[in-house]
N, C-alpha and C positions, 0 to 999 in steps of 0.2 A: 142609140147605137152603143154597143159595147165593143171592147177590144179584148181578145183572149189570146193566149199563147198555147200552142199545141204541146202537150207534155209527152204524147206518144203518137208516133206516125200512124196515120189512118187515111183511108180514102175520103174524099170530100163528102160523099153521100153519107158515110158513117158519122162524120163530124156534124153534118146537118141534123141528123137524128139526135145528136147529143146537145146541140145548141137550141133546137126548136122542139116543141112538143108536137111531134108528127109521127105518123105511122112509119116505121123504119123501112118498110118494104120499098124497094127501088121503084116499083111501078105506081106507088101511091102518088096522087096529084099533089098533096101537101109536101111530100118528100121531094118531089121534083121542083116545086116552088121554092122550098128552103134551099136546095142545092143551087138553084139558079140565082137566088138572092145573094148567097155567099159568093158565087162566081162573079156576079156583077160588082159586088163591093170589093172584091179581091182579085183584080185582073192578073196579079202575079201568080195565081193558082190555076189559071186557065188550062195550061198544058200538062199539069201534074196528074198522074194516076193516084199517087199517095202524097198527102200533105206531110212534109217532114216534121219531126220533133223540133220544137223551138220556133216554128213559123208563127208569125203574128197574123191574126185573123180579125177583120172587122165583121161584126155581127150586126147587120142593119135591122132596124125596126121595119117590119113589113106587114102591111094590112093582111089579115087572114092567117098570119103565123104568130103563134104564141111562143115567146122565148122560154127556154127551159133553164133552170138553175144550172150553174157551172157544175160539170161532173169531173170525174177523175182525170181524163186525158187533157183537160183544159185548165189553164191557170188564169185568174183575173189579172188585169193590167195594173191594178192599184200599186203593187210593189214596185213596178217599173217607174211609175210616176213618182213614187217616193224617192227612188234612187235618182231620178232626173232632177227633182226639186233639190235634194241634198247636194248633188253635184253642182247645180247652178249656184247655190248659196256659197259653196266653197270657192268656186271660180270667181264669183263676185267679190268675196272677201279678199282673195289673193290678188286679183287684178287691181282693185282699189287700193290695197295696201302698197302695191308696187308703184302705183302712180303717186301716192302720198309720199313715199320715200324719194322718188325722183324730184318731186316739187321741193321737199325739204332739203335735199342735197344741193339743188340749184340755188335755193335761198341762202344756204350756208356759204356757198361759193361767192355769191354777191356780197354777203355781209363781211366775209373775210377780205375780199378784194377792195371793199370800200372803207375798211378800217384804217384808222390813223397809223397804227403800227405797220401795217402792210404798205401804206403809202410812203412811209419813211424808207422802207427797204427797196421800193421800186421807183425811186425818184428820177432815175435815168430816163432819157427821152424815148428810146426804143422799147424799153420795158414798160413804161407808162402806157404806150399805145397798145401793147399786148394785153395789159391788165384791163384797159378799157374795152378791148375786143372780147376778152373773157367775160367781163360783166355783161356786155351786150348779148353774148351767146347764152349765158346762164339765164338772163331774163327772157330770152326767146324760148329756152327749154321750159321755163316755168309756164309761160303762156300756152305753149303747145301741149304740155302735160295737163294743164287745167282744162283746156278745150277737149282733149282726148278723154279726160276723166268724165266730164259732163256728158259727152256723147256716149261713153260706155255705160254710165249710170242709166241713161235713157234706154239704151239697147237692152241692158240687163233687166230693167223694170218691165219693158215690153215682153221680153222672153219669159219672164216669170208670169206675167198676166196671160200670155199665150199658153203656157204650160198648164196654168190653173184652168183655163177655158177647156183645153183638151181633156184634162182629167175630169172635169165636170161632165163633158159631153160623152167621153168614152170610158172613163175609168171609175165611174161612180162618185162617191163622196169626195170632197176636197179636204 
């Protein structure tokens, strides 16, 4: 199965003739099969007389229909997958960097609050309790950020694998 993007608005029957090597006449059996295959794979096109520019079309492999090489009104999906992959990489980098900053800042808070110099400044009873509470909160932040980071890494890894699988199935080479 391929994914293509319509570059110029056209009726579905016309697109079927561009996507499959069929006789373009509307009454040809192969043309009807090609149009039906496209309609089945793309229910969002069912009520449209003309498929608009920019529409994403799934082009299913169908026994008896030979795919045609992409033509002018159609664009392959590979560039979109490249954009998605690049976007996912940037998102991963930024999210993980933000978590690392959160963890480091919380660790700095704990280190400062536990330092001898700070202890001398906060020797009073009420202040000591507040510092202990701040340390406890910072340690909780560290654990929560580390857990969140691990979960995010798993999710991003799965998203990357899913995107690669989609590209392999629909967009050609990876």
